[in-house]
N, C-alpha and C positions, 0 to 999 in steps of 0.2 A: 608131854614124852616127844621126842625127837628122833627119828632114825636118819642116820647119816651115811652117804655112799660116796667114796672118793673114786676118781677114775682121771685118766689121762697120763700115767705114769709111763716108764719107759727107759730105753738106752738111747742115750746121746751123746755126741762127741762135745767135748769142752767148746765153749763157745757159743753152744747151738742153746735153742729154745724148747720148753714146754708148757703147755697150760694145763693145769689140774683143775678139775673140778668136783665140786662136793655137794650131791643134791640131796635134799633135806625132805623128809615127810612130815607132815603134822601143820596144822594151820597156824602154829606160834612161831613159824622159822623168823619172821619179821621182827619179833621181839627179843630175839638173842642177839647179844654180841657173838660175834665168830671169830674162832682163831684158825691159825694153822701152827702147827709142831713138827717136827722130824725127828727121827732117832736114826743114829748110823750105828752099825755094827759095833758092841761092846762100849757104848757110849749111853748117856742118859738121855732120853726125852727133852727136846729143847724148843723154845718159843721161835718161831719164824715170823709170823705177822698177825696182826688183829683188826678188825673193822667193827666199827659200833652198828647199831641195829638199822640206822638209816644209810649207811655207807658214808657218811660225811666225814668222819674221823677214822684215820687209820695209823697204825704203829708198826715198826719194822725192827726186827733185831739188826744189830750194826752190821752182821757178816752178810746181810743179802741187801742192805739198802742202796737204793739207785739201780738195783737189777730185779728184783721182784716187786709186783705189784699185786696187791689184795683189790678184791671186788666182788659184789655181790648183786643179786637180781631179785629183788623180794617177790616179784611176779612168778618168777620161774622157781622161787625156793630154791636158790642156787648160789653157791659162793665158789670164786674162782682165785687162782694162783697163778699169775703170768710170770714165768721164770725165764730170764734173758742171761745171755753172758754166763753161762752153767760152767761151774768147776767142778775138778774131781771131788773137792771137799763137799760139795752139796749132794754128793750120793747119800741116800737115806730112804727109809720109810717115811712118808708124808701122810699125817693125819689131819684131818679135820675135827673140830672140837666146838660145840655150841655151848655157852655159858660157864666157861671158865674150867682151869685144870682140874680142881679138887672135886668138884661137885657137879661137873657139866657130861654132856653126851659126847660120844666118841663114835668115828666110824672105823672101818677095818684096816684103812691105811693103803697106800699105793705105793708102788717101790720105784724110785727114780735112781737110774744109774748113769753118770756122767763118766766118760772114758777118756783118757788123756791123750 
């Protein structure tokens, strides 16, 4: 079992930056591939970024590639999402996920709002 808590969301102007954190409880954090998803109002939840258990492999949605960076610290049981050059279309609730969309664990989400 993994319990996930996101933080770091907020209101930022277009072009600005935010860093999201996902703190995990449980000794098995380091064994899980981790993901960030987001959900904008009226839209389905969509994939943002993924990282493997060791942090050596990452993957990004085309819409955030080159602007967002996913990372993890298995000693601190924490995953991060550094978001730069934010756009209004990045406005959404951001969720961290451990183990995959259909059968994994989810945090409660953190709101990111980008003003134009």
